[in-house]
C-alpha positions as CSV (number, residue, x, y, z in Angstrom):
1,M,0.3,-0.2,-0.2
2,I,2.7,2.5,0.7
3,A,4.0,1.8,-2.6
4,M,0.8,2.6,-4.1
5,Q,0.7,6.2,-1.8
6,P,0.8,9.2,-4.7
7,K,4.1,10.7,-5.2
8,V,3.1,14.2,-5.6
9,S,0.8,16.3,-3.4
10,T,-1.4,18.9,-3.8
11,G,-3.1,22.5,-2.1
12,K,-0.2,24.9,0.0
13,G,1.7,22.1,2.2
14,K,5.2,21.0,1.6
15,S,5.9,19.5,-1.7
16,R,6.8,15.4,-1.1
17,E,10.5,16.8,-2.3
18,E,10.9,19.2,0.4
19,Q,9.8,16.7,3.3
20,I,12.0,14.5,2.5
21,G,14.7,17.7,2.2
22,E,14.0,18.3,5.8
23,M,13.6,14.7,7.1
24,A,17.1,14.4,5.9
25,K,18.8,17.7,7.2
26,F,16.8,16.1,10.6
27,L,18.8,12.6,10.3
28,Q,22.0,14.7,9.3
29,D,22.0,16.5,12.1
30,R,21.0,13.7,14.5
31,T,23.8,11.7,13.4
32,P,26.7,12.1,15.7
33,E,30.5,12.1,14.3
34,V,32.5,9.4,13.5
35,F,34.3,7.9,16.5
36,D,38.6,8.8,16.5
37,L,40.2,4.7,16.2
38,E,43.4,6.4,17.2
39,K,41.8,7.6,20.5
40,V,39.8,4.6,21.1
41,S,43.0,2.5,20.6
42,K,45.2,4.7,22.7
43,K,42.8,4.7,25.8
44,Y,41.6,1.3,25.4
45,P,44.9,-0.8,24.4
46,T,44.0,-4.2,22.9
47,A,45.8,-6.6,25.5
48,Y,45.0,-10.4,26.6
49,E,44.4,-9.0,29.8
50,E,41.5,-6.1,29.3
51,S,39.6,-8.0,26.3
52,M,36.7,-5.5,26.5
53,N,38.8,-3.1,25.2
54,T,38.9,-4.9,21.9
55,V,35.4,-5.5,22.3
56,L,34.8,-1.4,22.7
57,F,37.0,-1.0,19.7
58,Q,35.7,-3.2,17.5
59,E,32.3,-1.8,17.8
60,C,33.2,1.5,17.3
61,V,34.7,0.4,14.1
62,R,31.4,-1.3,13.0
63,Y,29.5,1.8,14.0
64,N,31.6,4.7,11.8
65,G,31.2,2.3,8.8
66,L,27.4,3.2,9.3
67,L,28.2,6.8,10.8
68,A,30.1,7.5,7.7
69,E,27.8,5.9,5.3
70,M,24.3,8.0,6.9
71,K,26.3,11.3,6.8
72,V,27.3,10.8,3.1
73,S,24.0,9.7,1.9
74,L,21.8,12.0,3.4
75,A,23.8,14.4,2.0
76,K,23.8,13.1,-1.3
77,V,20.0,12.8,-1.1
78,Q,19.5,16.2,-0.4
79,K,21.7,17.4,-3.1
80,A,20.1,14.9,-5.2
81,L,16.4,16.3,-4.6
82,V,17.6,19.9,-5.3
83,G,19.0,18.6,-8.7
84,E,22.5,19.3,-7.3
85,L,23.6,15.6,-8.0
86,V,21.9,13.4,-10.2
87,M,19.2,11.2,-8.6
88,S,20.7,8.0,-8.7
89,Q,18.1,4.7,-8.1
90,D,19.7,4.2,-5.1
91,L,19.0,7.4,-3.9
92,E,15.5,7.8,-5.0
93,K,15.0,4.4,-2.5
94,M,16.7,6.2,0.1
95,S,14.2,9.3,-0.3
96,T,10.8,7.1,-0.6
97,S,12.4,5.0,2.8
98,I,13.1,8.8,4.2
99,Y,9.5,9.6,3.4
100,D,7.7,6.2,4.3
101,N,9.7,6.7,7.5
102,Q,11.6,3.4,6.9
103,V,15.5,2.5,7.4
104,P,17.0,3.1,4.4
105,I,18.1,-0.4,2.9
106,M,21.8,0.6,2.7
107,W,21.7,1.5,5.9
108,C,20.8,-1.9,7.1
109,Q,22.2,-5.2,8.1
110,G,21.5,-8.0,5.5
111,G,20.9,-5.6,3.2
112,E,24.2,-4.0,0.7
113,G,24.2,-2.3,4.5
114,K,26.0,-1.2,7.5
115,G,23.8,-1.1,10.0
116,F,22.4,-3.0,13.2
117,L,19.5,-5.3,13.0
118,S,16.3,-3.8,14.0
119,L,13.2,-3.6,12.8
120,K,11.9,-0.1,14.5
121,P,10.5,2.6,11.7
122,L,12.9,5.3,10.6
123,A,12.2,7.7,13.8
124,S,12.3,5.2,16.5
125,W,15.4,3.6,14.8
126,I,17.9,7.0,14.4
127,Q,16.9,7.4,18.1
128,D,18.4,4.0,19.0
129,C,21.4,4.4,16.9
130,N,21.9,7.5,19.0
131,D,21.7,5.6,22.7
132,R,24.0,3.0,21.4
133,I,26.5,5.9,20.5
134,K,26.2,7.6,23.7
135,F,26.6,4.3,25.9
136,L,30.0,3.5,23.2
137,T,31.0,7.6,24.0
138,D,30.0,7.0,27.8
139,W,32.4,3.7,27.7
140,F,35.3,5.7,26.2
141,D,34.6,8.8,28.5
142,N,34.3,7.0,31.9
143,G,35.6,3.9,31.6
144,T,34.5,0.1,31.3
145,P,30.6,0.5,32.7
146,I,29.8,-1.5,35.2
147,S,27.0,-3.2,33.3
148,F,26.4,-3.5,29.9
149,W,23.9,-2.7,27.5
150,I,23.6,-6.1,25.9
151,S,21.1,-5.2,22.9
152,G,22.7,-2.0,22.2
153,F,25.9,-4.0,20.9
154,F,26.6,-4.3,17.1
155,F,27.6,-7.7,17.7
156,P,27.3,-9.0,20.8
157,Q,29.1,-12.3,19.8
158,A,32.1,-10.1,20.6
159,F,31.2,-9.5,24.0
160,F,30.3,-12.6,25.2
161,T,33.6,-13.6,24.3
162,G,35.4,-11.0,25.7
163,T,34.0,-11.9,28.9
164,Q,34.8,-15.3,28.7
């Protein structure tokens, strides 16, 4: 049914492209910066005695891939909407996903994307993503936590292996 919705709007409201552009800008502004992996590896060096350092570093690497993809693709879709860039098929799919409040396939794990597994709509997904990044940022800033948010890990199996 979503695919059958009209792609143009009538009346005095914002056009579909304006709505997508605003949402893409909102998402881009809410997307955190990538982790400085050099700082992470210096503050938490990989060592056999402290396996959680490896878990933190690996999580930062995985989230960096996602965050970098988000920043680039959101900028591209905004440029394509105003005609500064050719609207490719991938960007068209992404803009449709944003309009439909769905996570773009290029961000999703299991597709060609780099993201974590989730069934949430886009608005909830971006909040979840930011909460996950905050968890890792707090870990980096304040030291290894006394309790861990298991579902906040990109790859929880690495955490379980590290605890063993």
